[in-house]
Every structure is written in C-alpha cells, then in structure tokens.
C-alpha positions as a Markdown table, in Angstrom:
| # | Residue | x | y | z |
|---|---|---|---|---|
| 1 | Met | -126.9 | 63.7 | 76.3 |
| 2 | Leu | -128.8 | 66.0 | 78.7 |
| 3 | Ser | -127.9 | 65.9 | 82.4 |
| 4 | Ile | -130.4 | 65.6 | 85.2 |
| 5 | Asn | -129.7 | 69.3 | 86.0 |
| 6 | Gln | -130.3 | 70.4 | 82.4 |
| 7 | Lys | -133.5 | 68.4 | 82.3 |
| 8 | Thr | -134.7 | 69.9 | 85.6 |
| 9 | Asn | -134.0 | 73.5 | 84.4 |
| 10 | Phe | -135.9 | 72.8 | 81.2 |
| 11 | Leu | -138.9 | 71.4 | 83.0 |
| 12 | Lys | -139.1 | 74.5 | 85.2 |
| 13 | Glu | -139.9 | 76.6 | 82.1 |
| 14 | Thr | -142.7 | 74.3 | 80.7 |
| 15 | Asn | -146.3 | 74.9 | 81.4 |
| 16 | Leu | -146.8 | 71.3 | 82.3 |
| 17 | Phe | -144.4 | 71.5 | 85.3 |
| 18 | Lys | -144.3 | 75.2 | 86.1 |
| 19 | Gly | -144.4 | 75.9 | 89.8 |
| 20 | Cys | -143.7 | 72.3 | 90.9 |
| 21 | Ser | -141.2 | 71.6 | 93.7 |
| 22 | Asp | -137.5 | 71.1 | 92.9 |
| 23 | Asp | -137.6 | 67.7 | 94.4 |
| 24 | Gly | -140.6 | 66.8 | 92.2 |
| 25 | Leu | -138.9 | 68.1 | 89.1 |
| 26 | Glu | -135.8 | 66.1 | 89.8 |
| 27 | Lys | -137.9 | 63.0 | 90.0 |
| 28 | Val | -139.5 | 63.8 | 86.7 |
| 29 | Ala | -136.0 | 64.6 | 85.2 |
| 30 | Ser | -134.7 | 61.2 | 86.4 |
| 31 | Ile | -137.5 | 59.3 | 84.6 |
| 32 | Ala | -137.7 | 61.5 | 81.4 |
| 33 | Gln | -136.1 | 59.7 | 78.5 |
| 34 | Glu | -134.2 | 61.8 | 76.0 |
| 35 | Val | -135.3 | 61.3 | 72.3 |
| 36 | Asn | -133.2 | 62.7 | 69.4 |
| 37 | Leu | -134.9 | 62.9 | 66.0 |
| 38 | Lys | -133.9 | 63.7 | 62.5 |
| 39 | Asp | -135.9 | 65.9 | 60.1 |
| 40 | Asp | -139.3 | 64.4 | 59.0 |
| 41 | Glu | -139.0 | 61.5 | 61.5 |
| 42 | Asp | -142.3 | 60.2 | 63.0 |
| 43 | Ile | -142.5 | 60.1 | 66.8 |
| 44 | Phe | -145.8 | 58.2 | 66.7 |
| 45 | Ile | -148.4 | 57.4 | 64.0 |
| 46 | Glu | -152.2 | 57.9 | 64.2 |
| 47 | Gly | -153.7 | 54.6 | 65.6 |
| 48 | Asp | -150.6 | 53.7 | 67.7 |
| 49 | Asp | -151.1 | 52.9 | 71.3 |
| 50 | Gly | -150.8 | 56.1 | 73.4 |
| 51 | Asp | -148.4 | 55.5 | 76.3 |
| 52 | Ala | -146.4 | 58.7 | 76.9 |
| 53 | Val | -146.4 | 62.5 | 76.8 |
| 54 | Tyr | -143.5 | 64.4 | 75.0 |
| 55 | Leu | -141.9 | 67.7 | 75.7 |
| 56 | Ile | -139.9 | 69.6 | 73.1 |
| 57 | Val | -136.5 | 70.7 | 74.4 |
| 58 | Asn | -135.3 | 71.9 | 71.0 |
| 59 | Gly | -136.9 | 71.9 | 67.6 |
| 60 | Gln | -140.5 | 71.7 | 66.2 |
| 61 | Val | -143.1 | 68.9 | 65.8 |
| 62 | Lys | -146.0 | 68.8 | 63.3 |
| 63 | Ile | -149.2 | 67.2 | 64.5 |
| 64 | His | -151.3 | 66.0 | 61.5 |
| 65 | Ser | -154.1 | 63.7 | 60.5 |
| 66 | Met | -155.4 | 62.4 | 57.2 |
| 67 | Gly | -153.1 | 64.7 | 55.3 |
| 68 | Lys | -154.1 | 67.8 | 57.2 |
| 69 | Gln | -151.9 | 69.8 | 59.6 |
| 70 | Ile | -153.5 | 70.2 | 63.0 |
| 71 | Ala | -150.8 | 72.1 | 64.9 |
| 72 | Ile | -147.1 | 72.9 | 65.2 |
| 73 | Arg | -145.5 | 72.4 | 68.6 |
| 74 | Lys | -142.3 | 74.3 | 69.5 |
| 75 | Asn | -139.7 | 74.7 | 72.2 |
| 76 | Asn | -141.0 | 74.1 | 75.8 |
| 77 | Glu | -144.4 | 72.9 | 74.5 |
| 78 | Phe | -145.8 | 69.4 | 75.0 |
| 79 | Tyr | -147.9 | 67.0 | 73.0 |
| 80 | Gly | -149.4 | 63.5 | 73.3 |
| 81 | Glu | -150.9 | 64.5 | 76.6 |
| 82 | Met | -154.1 | 62.5 | 76.2 |
| 83 | Ala | -152.0 | 59.3 | 76.7 |
| 84 | Ile | -151.7 | 60.3 | 80.4 |
| 85 | Ile | -155.4 | 59.9 | 81.1 |
| 86 | Asp | -156.4 | 57.5 | 78.3 |
| 87 | Asp | -154.8 | 54.4 | 76.9 |
| 88 | Gly | -156.7 | 54.6 | 73.6 |
| 89 | Pro | -154.9 | 54.9 | 70.2 |
| 90 | Arg | -153.3 | 58.1 | 69.1 |
| 91 | Ser | -155.7 | 60.4 | 67.3 |
| 92 | Ala | -153.0 | 62.0 | 65.1 |
| 93 | Thr | -149.5 | 61.6 | 63.8 |
| 94 | Ala | -146.5 | 63.5 | 65.2 |
| 95 | Thr | -143.5 | 64.2 | 62.9 |
| 96 | Ser | -140.3 | 66.2 | 63.6 |
| 97 | Ile | -139.6 | 69.3 | 61.6 |
| 98 | Gly | -135.8 | 69.5 | 61.4 |
| 99 | Asp | -133.5 | 67.9 | 64.1 |
| 100 | Ser | -135.3 | 67.8 | 67.4 |
| 101 | Ile | -134.6 | 66.9 | 71.0 |
| 102 | Leu | -137.5 | 65.6 | 73.1 |
| 103 | Leu | -138.2 | 64.3 | 76.6 |
| 104 | Lys | -140.5 | 61.3 | 76.8 |
| 105 | Ile | -142.4 | 60.5 | 80.0 |
| 106 | Ser | -144.5 | 57.3 | 80.1 |
| 107 | Arg | -148.0 | 57.2 | 81.6 |
| 108 | Asp | -147.0 | 54.9 | 84.4 |
| 109 | Glu | -144.0 | 57.0 | 85.4 |
| 110 | Phe | -146.1 | 60.1 | 85.3 |
| 111 | Tyr | -148.7 | 58.6 | 87.7 |
| 112 | Val | -145.9 | 57.9 | 90.2 |
| 113 | Val | -144.6 | 61.5 | 90.3 |
| 114 | Met | -148.2 | 62.8 | 90.1 |
| 115 | Gln | -148.9 | 61.4 | 93.6 |
| 116 | Ser | -145.9 | 63.4 | 95.0 |
| 117 | Asp | -147.2 | 66.9 | 94.1 |
| 118 | Ile | -150.8 | 67.9 | 93.4 |
| 119 | Lys | -149.5 | 70.7 | 91.1 |
| 120 | Phe | -148.6 | 68.0 | 88.5 |
| 121 | Ile | -152.3 | 67.2 | 88.3 |
| 122 | Arg | -153.3 | 70.9 | 88.2 |
| 123 | Asn | -150.9 | 71.7 | 85.4 |
| 124 | Leu | -152.0 | 68.6 | 83.4 |
| 125 | Leu | -155.6 | 69.7 | 83.6 |
| 126 | Arg | -154.8 | 73.3 | 82.8 |
| 127 | Gly | -152.7 | 72.1 | 79.8 |
| 128 | Leu | -155.5 | 69.8 | 78.6 |
| 129 | Val | -158.1 | 72.6 | 78.8 |
| 130 | Ser | -155.9 | 75.1 | 77.1 |
| 131 | Arg | -155.0 | 72.6 | 74.3 |
| 132 | Leu | -158.7 | 71.7 | 73.8 |
| 133 | Arg | -159.5 | 75.4 | 73.3 |
| 134 | Asp | -156.7 | 75.8 | 70.7 |
| 135 | Asp | -158.1 | 72.8 | 68.9 |
| 136 | Ile | -161.4 | 74.5 | 68.4 |
| 137 | Asn | -159.7 | 76.7 | 65.7 |
| 138 | Thr | -158.4 | 73.7 | 63.7 |
| 139 | Val | -160.0 | 72.4 | 60.6 |
| 140 | Val | -160.5 | 68.9 | 62.1 |
| 141 | Glu | -162.1 | 70.1 | 65.3 |
| 142 | Ala | -165.4 | 68.3 | 64.8 |
| 143 | Thr | -163.7 | 65.0 | 64.3 |
| 144 | Arg | -161.3 | 65.5 | 67.1 |
| 145 | Met | -164.0 | 66.5 | 69.5 |
| 146 | Lys | -166.0 | 63.4 | 68.8 |
| 147 | Gln | -163.0 | 61.3 | 69.4 |
| 148 | Asp | -162.1 | 63.1 | 72.6 |
| 149 | Leu | -165.7 | 63.0 | 73.9 |
| 150 | Leu | -165.8 | 59.3 | 73.2 |
| 151 | Arg | -162.6 | 58.7 | 75.1 |
| 152 | Ala | -163.7 | 61.0 | 78.0 |
| 153 | His | -167.0 | 59.1 | 78.2 |
| 154 | Glu | -165.1 | 55.8 | 78.4 |
| 155 | Leu | -162.8 | 57.4 | 81.0 |
| 156 | Gln | -165.7 | 58.6 | 83.1 |
| 157 | Val | -167.5 | 55.2 | 83.0 |
| 158 | Asn | -164.3 | 53.6 | 84.2 |
| 159 | Ile | -163.7 | 55.9 | 87.2 |
| 160 | Leu | -167.2 | 55.5 | 88.6 |
| 161 | Pro | -167.9 | 52.4 | 90.8 |
| 162 | Ser | -168.7 | 49.4 | 88.7 |
| 163 | Asp | -170.4 | 47.5 | 91.5 |
| 164 | Asp | -172.5 | 48.1 | 94.7 |
| 165 | Leu | -170.6 | 48.0 | 98.0 |
| 166 | His | -171.6 | 45.4 | 100.6 |
| 167 | Tyr | -169.5 | 45.5 | 103.7 |
| 168 | Ile | -169.6 | 44.0 | 107.2 |
| 169 | Ser | -167.3 | 45.3 | 109.9 |
| 170 | Pro | -165.4 | 43.0 | 112.3 |
| 171 | Asn | -168.1 | 43.8 | 114.9 |
| 172 | Gly | -170.9 | 42.7 | 112.6 |
| 173 | Ala | -172.2 | 46.1 | 111.5 |
| 174 | Lys | -173.3 | 46.2 | 107.8 |
| 175 | Ile | -173.7 | 48.7 | 105.1 |
| 176 | Asp | -175.0 | 48.4 | 101.5 |
| 177 | Val | -174.3 | 51.2 | 99.1 |
| 178 | Ser | -175.6 | 51.4 | 95.5 |
| 179 | Gly | -175.1 | 54.2 | 93.0 |
| 180 | Val | -175.7 | 55.2 | 89.4 |
| 181 | Cys | -174.9 | 58.1 | 87.1 |
| 182 | Tyr | -176.5 | 58.9 | 83.7 |
| 183 | Pro | -174.8 | 61.8 | 81.9 |
| 184 | Ala | -177.0 | 64.2 | 79.9 |
| 185 | Glu | -174.4 | 64.2 | 77.2 |
| 186 | Ser | -171.7 | 61.7 | 76.3 |
| 187 | Val | -169.6 | 63.2 | 79.1 |
| 188 | Gly | -171.1 | 64.5 | 82.3 |
| 189 | Gly | -170.1 | 66.6 | 85.2 |
| 190 | Asp | -171.5 | 64.4 | 87.9 |
| 191 | Tyr | -169.3 | 62.2 | 90.1 |
| 192 | Tyr | -169.9 | 59.8 | 92.9 |
| 193 | Asp | -167.9 | 57.1 | 94.7 |
| 194 | Tyr | -167.8 | 54.9 | 97.8 |
| 195 | Phe | -164.9 | 53.0 | 99.3 |
| 196 | Arg | -163.5 | 51.5 | 102.4 |
| 197 | Leu | -161.4 | 53.8 | 104.6 |
| 198 | Ser | -160.7 | 51.3 | 107.4 |
| 199 | Asp | -162.1 | 48.1 | 108.8 |
| 200 | His | -165.0 | 50.0 | 110.2 |
| 201 | Glu | -165.3 | 53.2 | 108.1 |
| 202 | Ile | -166.8 | 53.8 | 104.7 |
| 203 | Gly | -166.4 | 56.9 | 102.6 |
| 204 | Ile | -169.2 | 58.2 | 100.3 |
| 205 | Val | -168.8 | 61.2 | 98.0 |
| 206 | Ile | -170.9 | 62.9 | 95.4 |
| 207 | Gly | -170.2 | 66.0 | 93.3 |
| 208 | Asp | -171.5 | 68.1 | 90.5 |
| 209 | Val | -169.2 | 70.1 | 88.2 |
| 210 | Met | -170.9 | 73.1 | 86.6 |
| 211 | Gly | -172.1 | 72.1 | 83.1 |
| 212 | His | -171.3 | 69.0 | 81.2 |
| 213 | Gly | -169.1 | 68.0 | 78.3 |
| 214 | Phe | -165.4 | 67.5 | 77.9 |
| 215 | His | -164.2 | 70.2 | 80.3 |
| 216 | Ser | -166.5 | 68.9 | 83.1 |
| 217 | Gly | -165.4 | 65.3 | 82.4 |
| 218 | Leu | -161.7 | 66.4 | 82.9 |
| 219 | Met | -162.6 | 68.0 | 86.2 |
| 220 | Val | -164.4 | 64.8 | 87.3 |
| 221 | Phe | -161.2 | 62.8 | 86.3 |
| 222 | Thr | -159.0 | 65.2 | 88.3 |
| 223 | Thr | -161.3 | 65.0 | 91.3 |
| 224 | Lys | -161.1 | 61.2 | 91.3 |
| 225 | Ser | -157.3 | 61.4 | 91.0 |
| 226 | Cys | -156.9 | 64.0 | 93.8 |
| 227 | Leu | -159.3 | 62.1 | 96.1 |
| 228 | Gln | -157.5 | 58.8 | 95.6 |
| 229 | Thr | -154.1 | 60.4 | 96.2 |
| 230 | Gln | -155.3 | 62.3 | 99.3 |
| 231 | Ile | -157.0 | 59.5 | 101.1 |
| 232 | Met | -153.9 | 57.4 | 100.9 |
| 233 | Ser | -152.2 | 59.9 | 103.2 |
| 234 | Ser | -155.2 | 61.2 | 105.1 |
| 235 | Tyr | -159.0 | 60.7 | 104.7 |
| 236 | Asp | -159.8 | 63.3 | 107.3 |
| 237 | Ile | -162.8 | 65.3 | 106.1 |
| 238 | His | -161.1 | 68.7 | 106.4 |
| 239 | Asp | -158.0 | 67.6 | 104.7 |
| 240 | Val | -159.9 | 66.0 | 101.8 |
| 241 | Met | -162.2 | 69.0 | 101.3 |
| 242 | Ser | -159.3 | 71.5 | 101.4 |
| 243 | Val | -157.2 | 69.6 | 98.8 |
| 244 | Leu | -160.1 | 69.3 | 96.4 |
| 245 | Asn | -161.1 | 72.9 | 96.8 |
| 246 | Asn | -157.5 | 74.1 | 96.1 |
| 247 | Met | -157.6 | 72.0 | 92.9 |
| 248 | Val | -160.9 | 73.4 | 91.7 |
| 249 | Tyr | -159.9 | 77.0 | 92.7 |
| 250 | Ser | -156.8 | 76.7 | 90.5 |
| 251 | Phe | -159.1 | 76.6 | 87.5 |
| 252 | Val | -161.8 | 79.0 | 88.5 |
| 253 | Gln | -160.6 | 81.4 | 85.8 |
| 254 | Ser | -162.1 | 78.9 | 83.3 |
| 255 | Gly | -165.5 | 79.4 | 84.9 |
| 256 | Met | -165.6 | 76.0 | 86.5 |
| 257 | Phe | -166.7 | 75.2 | 90.1 |
| 258 | Met | -168.0 | 72.1 | 91.8 |
| 259 | Thr | -170.5 | 71.2 | 94.5 |
| 260 | Phe | -169.2 | 68.3 | 96.6 |
| 261 | Cys | -170.4 | 66.3 | 99.6 |
| 262 | Tyr | -168.2 | 63.9 | 101.6 |
| 263 | Leu | -169.5 | 61.5 | 104.3 |
| 264 | Ile | -167.6 | 59.1 | 106.5 |
| 265 | Val | -169.8 | 56.3 | 108.0 |
| 266 | Asp | -168.4 | 54.7 | 111.1 |
| 267 | Leu | -170.1 | 51.3 | 111.3 |
| 268 | Asp | -169.0 | 50.6 | 114.9 |
| 269 | Thr | -170.2 | 53.9 | 116.4 |
| 270 | His | -173.1 | 54.4 | 113.9 |
| 271 | Ile | -171.9 | 58.0 | 113.5 |
| 272 | Val | -171.9 | 59.7 | 110.1 |
| 273 | Ser | -169.6 | 62.6 | 109.8 |
| 274 | Phe | -170.1 | 64.9 | 106.8 |
| 275 | Cys | -169.2 | 68.1 | 105.1 |
| 276 | Asn | -171.1 | 69.7 | 102.2 |
| 277 | Ala | -169.7 | 72.3 | 99.7 |
| 278 | Gly | -172.8 | 73.6 | 98.0 |
| 279 | His | -174.4 | 70.3 | 97.1 |
| 280 | Asn | -178.0 | 69.2 | 97.6 |
| 281 | Tyr | -178.5 | 68.2 | 101.2 |
| 282 | Pro | -178.4 | 64.4 | 101.5 |
| 283 | Tyr | -181.5 | 62.7 | 102.9 |
| 284 | His | -181.5 | 60.7 | 106.2 |
| 285 | Tyr | -184.4 | 58.3 | 106.7 |
| 286 | Arg | -184.7 | 57.2 | 110.4 |
| 287 | Ser | -186.2 | 53.7 | 110.6 |
| 288 | Lys | -187.2 | 53.9 | 114.3 |
| 289 | Asn | -189.7 | 56.8 | 113.8 |
| 290 | Lys | -190.1 | 56.4 | 110.1 |
| 291 | Gln | -189.2 | 60.1 | 109.6 |
| 292 | Leu | -187.2 | 61.6 | 106.7 |
| 293 | Gly | -184.9 | 64.5 | 107.3 |
| 294 | Ser | -181.9 | 66.2 | 105.6 |
| 295 | Leu | -178.3 | 66.7 | 106.6 |
| 296 | Glu | -178.7 | 70.5 | 106.5 |
| 297 | Leu | -175.3 | 71.8 | 106.8 |
| 298 | Gly | -173.2 | 73.3 | 104.0 |
| 299 | Thr | -171.2 | 76.1 | 102.5 |
| 300 | Tyr | -170.6 | 77.5 | 99.1 |
| 301 | Pro | -169.3 | 75.3 | 96.2 |
| 302 | Met | -165.6 | 74.5 | 95.7 |
| 303 | Gly | -163.6 | 76.9 | 93.5 |
| 304 | Ile | -165.5 | 80.0 | 94.7 |
| 305 | Ser | -162.9 | 80.9 | 97.3 |
| 306 | Glu | -159.3 | 79.9 | 98.0 |
| 307 | Glu | -160.4 | 79.0 | 101.5 |
| 308 | Leu | -163.4 | 76.7 | 101.7 |
| 309 | Gly | -164.3 | 77.3 | 105.3 |
| 310 | Cys | -166.4 | 74.1 | 105.5 |
| 311 | Glu | -168.1 | 73.0 | 108.7 |
| 312 | Ile | -168.2 | 69.3 | 109.8 |
| 313 | Asp | -171.3 | 67.8 | 111.5 |
| 314 | Glu | -172.3 | 64.4 | 112.7 |
| 315 | Val | -175.5 | 62.4 | 112.9 |
| 316 | Thr | -176.3 | 58.9 | 114.3 |
| 317 | Cys | -177.5 | 56.2 | 111.8 |
| 318 | Asp | -179.2 | 53.2 | 113.4 |
| 319 | Asp | -179.8 | 49.8 | 111.8 |
| 320 | Asn | -182.1 | 50.1 | 108.7 |
| 321 | Asp | -181.5 | 53.8 | 108.4 |
| 322 | Ile | -181.1 | 55.1 | 104.9 |
| 323 | Leu | -178.9 | 57.8 | 103.4 |
| 324 | Val | -179.8 | 59.2 | 99.9 |
| 325 | Leu | -177.4 | 61.4 | 98.0 |
| 326 | Tyr | -178.4 | 62.9 | 94.6 |
| 327 | Thr | -177.8 | 65.6 | 92.1 |
| 328 | Asp | -180.5 | 68.1 | 90.9 |
| 329 | Gly | -180.7 | 66.4 | 87.6 |
| 330 | Ile | -183.3 | 64.1 | 89.4 |
| 331 | Thr | -185.5 | 66.7 | 91.1 |
| 332 | Glu | -185.4 | 69.1 | 88.1 |
| 333 | Ala | -186.1 | 66.5 | 85.4 |
| 334 | Leu | -189.1 | 67.6 | 83.3 |
| 335 | Asp | -192.0 | 65.6 | 81.8 |
| 336 | Cys | -193.6 | 66.5 | 78.5 |
| 337 | Lys | -195.7 | 69.2 | 80.2 |
| 338 | Gly | -192.7 | 70.9 | 81.8 |
| 339 | Glu | -193.5 | 69.6 | 85.3 |
| 340 | Glu | -190.5 | 68.8 | 87.5 |
| 341 | Phe | -190.0 | 65.5 | 89.1 |
| 342 | Gly | -189.6 | 67.5 | 92.3 |
| 343 | Val | -188.2 | 67.0 | 95.8 |
| 344 | Glu | -191.6 | 65.9 | 97.2 |
| 345 | Arg | -191.9 | 63.0 | 94.8 |
| 346 | Leu | -188.4 | 61.9 | 95.6 |
| 347 | Glu | -189.0 | 62.2 | 99.4 |
| 348 | Ser | -192.2 | 60.1 | 99.1 |
| 349 | Leu | -190.4 | 57.4 | 97.2 |
| 350 | Ile | -187.8 | 57.1 | 99.9 |
| 351 | Val | -190.3 | 57.0 | 102.8 |
| 352 | Asp | -192.8 | 54.6 | 101.0 |
| 353 | Asn | -190.1 | 52.2 | 100.0 |
| 354 | Ala | -187.8 | 52.2 | 103.0 |
| 355 | Ser | -188.1 | 48.5 | 103.4 |
| 356 | Met | -186.3 | 47.9 | 100.1 |
| 357 | Ser | -182.6 | 47.2 | 100.0 |
| 358 | Ala | -180.2 | 50.0 | 98.8 |
| 359 | Ser | -180.0 | 48.7 | 95.3 |
| 360 | Glu | -183.8 | 48.1 | 95.1 |
| 361 | Leu | -184.6 | 51.6 | 96.2 |
| 362 | Arg | -182.0 | 53.1 | 93.9 |
| 363 | Glu | -183.5 | 51.2 | 90.9 |
| 364 | His | -187.0 | 52.0 | 91.9 |
| 365 | Ile | -186.4 | 55.8 | 92.1 |
| 366 | Ile | -184.7 | 55.7 | 88.7 |
| 367 | Asn | -187.6 | 53.7 | 87.2 |
| 368 | Glu | -190.1 | 56.3 | 88.5 |
| 369 | Leu | -187.9 | 59.1 | 87.1 |
| 370 | Asn | -187.9 | 57.4 | 83.7 |
| 371 | Lys | -191.7 | 57.1 | 83.8 |
| 372 | His | -191.9 | 60.8 | 84.7 |
| 373 | Cys | -189.6 | 61.8 | 81.8 |
| 374 | Glu | -191.3 | 59.3 | 79.5 |
| 375 | Asp | -187.9 | 57.7 | 78.8 |
| 376 | Lys | -186.7 | 60.8 | 77.1 |
| 377 | Val | -183.1 | 61.9 | 77.2 |
| 378 | Tyr | -182.2 | 63.7 | 80.4 |
| 379 | Lys | -181.7 | 67.5 | 80.2 |
| 380 | Asp | -179.1 | 67.3 | 83.0 |
| 381 | Asp | -176.8 | 64.7 | 84.5 |
| 382 | Val | -178.6 | 62.3 | 86.8 |
| 383 | Thr | -176.8 | 60.7 | 89.8 |
| 384 | Leu | -178.2 | 58.8 | 92.8 |
| 385 | Val | -176.5 | 57.0 | 95.7 |
| 386 | Val | -178.4 | 55.0 | 98.3 |
| 387 | Ala | -176.8 | 53.6 | 101.5 |
| 388 | Lys | -178.5 | 51.4 | 104.0 |
| 389 | Met | -177.3 | 50.4 | 107.5 |
| 390 | Gly | -177.8 | 47.0 | 109.0 |
| 391 | Lys | -176.4 | 44.2 | 111.1 |
| 392 | Glu | -175.1 | 40.8 | 110.0 |
| 393 | Gly | -177.7 | 38.2 | 110.2 |
C-alpha cells in the first residue's frame, strides 16, 4: 500500500499535477485511491459511466474500442480524463497489461482540490488538448472526435445560462438580463454569463475564444470554472481579469487567445464598472436623451501577454437604460450577396426598439439577423446579451 508521501512524490512527476503546490498535492494524495490490477483486467468498459480519472504508478494500460487498439498508457501517464468534465459514458475500454498499480481520483473529489489551486485546471486543460492531438493519429479518430464534440456541445450548453435574470435589489432597483449563444459548429468559442455578486450587484461577462471547435470549447469550460472559483474569493474586476488572463496565457503556445469583457452593475448607485480585454465595445443606450454610445475602453485580448494591464472605467446607468454586449458573429454575418449585417443595422435596432424589454429586444435582434442570413447556418459563433435597468413597480 502506497503511503501519502509516496503518492505525493509520484504526483509531482505527472503532467496532470506538475508545478502544483505541495499542500495541494498532499490533498490529492489523501483522496487518491490505490488500485491494484492483474494482467488483462478491465478497469472500465466502453459504455460505463465515467466518474474518475486514473494515473499509472506502475505498469501499462491499453485503451481500445470495437476490437481496435487506440493507445497504450504507461508509467506517470493518465487516462479517463474526460470524466472530469463530462458525466457521459466511457468512449473506450481500459485494460491492464501485466500487473499494474493505479491511482483513482473521482470527479467530485477532483473538483474540490481544483478550487484550491488554479494550476490543477491549467494542467487538466493542457492534458486534454495534448491528448486530443495524439488521438488525431489513431485509426478511430473520426468516431472519437464526433463523440467528443457531441459531449463538448452538451457541456457548453450546460454551462451557459439557461434562463434570463430578473433581479430587484432591497432598495427596489431592478435589472433584467437576457442572453443567447448560437455556435457556428457543434462546439463554439463564445461564452457569456450573468450572476448575482451581492444583494445589489450583478456581474455580466462575455468572451470570444479564437476559432471554434473542441479546443475552443475546452477553453470556454475552463473560463467558466476559473470564473466561478475566483468570484467565490473575490469578484473584484482586476482580480478576475488577472486570473483569467493567467489561465489563457498558460496555453498561448497552442495559438489560443480570448477577448473578454466583465461588467459589474451596482443597482443602488446605478454605476456600471467594466474592463474590456480586446472585445467589441458594449453599447450603452441612454433613455433620457435617447442616445446610443459605446463603452470605449479596452486593451489587447487575454493570452497575448503575461500581464494584462487592463484599465477599469465607470458609467452611470439610469432607469430604462440598456446595455448590449455581443460578439462579431452578429455584425459580420453575411447574406447571400456577401453583405454584412453590420454595426449600423445593430445600432438602429437598439435605438428603434429601446422600449422593448431585455428579452424582447434580444429576440428581435436575433430574428432580424436570421432574416438577413436567410436562416442559413452562421459562419461564426453568434452571442448576444441585453441588460435593461429599471425600478420596481
């Protein structure tokens, strides 16, 4: 039986936990279950529920499906990692080659330690991206990719808001927020969210990972995980933007970067604080003078530099003011003649329909976009978030 110290020393040498703190590794070691296998013994079978990731302390494991070998995993390697982000069935069978010693970490236990050190999340994403690239060279790549994309699509759908947000602060200030995302492929690189931060503050975010597909979907998932973890300790704009930039920067060698905009709406003071890392400027419709402007402050996208250097600005939002956040999949959408939907069309729709509720305006803009595209498949991910201020009664 391996001791906690032996498990900790082993974890230090694995790619999944390399560079993590000693305290964090000891936590992982304490929850990692030792599994001893005989030759030709199945660890899990294709179709089983996925609930854990396995690391090989000693021995080898064969990954196979439908009578075909997919890969051989050896000492210090891991497998079954999709179970950490997806509770779908196993896509292949894992069988020991000779006597083997493994460490098993369940999904729920991994989530617990993941919140203690962001490097766990970074290493998981790095391992998933590396593993996916390896799979490209296997004979079952097409099948596996379809399965992975389907699961990633389901994952992305689940991490985006399922409902509009309607909230009234204790002082009677109200905000309605409505959003939607339509990926160009089964998995997109767009992300948005909105959530309560306090009894009078609402957070709104929107982001766009370069490209779309499985890798972008993984980045979206990791962004969601990092964001949720960070706001539990601090939802300060600078803190959140710095943590997310560090996460994206860790994977810039894979050619990935992300635009991201984060707003905090204080319902009691009517002040909207915001920071923008390379994203399209959000629109601000002022109901008093019926004028549309933009929150024109920003810096380069996340992942370009280790230090983001973002500036934070503030604007005042009165009752019936509207905020519109969007990705360029809307303004750059083409009709059959190659004409873009364009910023002017979007701006006119906001101004001409400012009396609508947030959800009505969001739906109206998307309907007009579909008419422009003649209901064809979008060439890029389309994401739109509309927020409208108000007062109870």
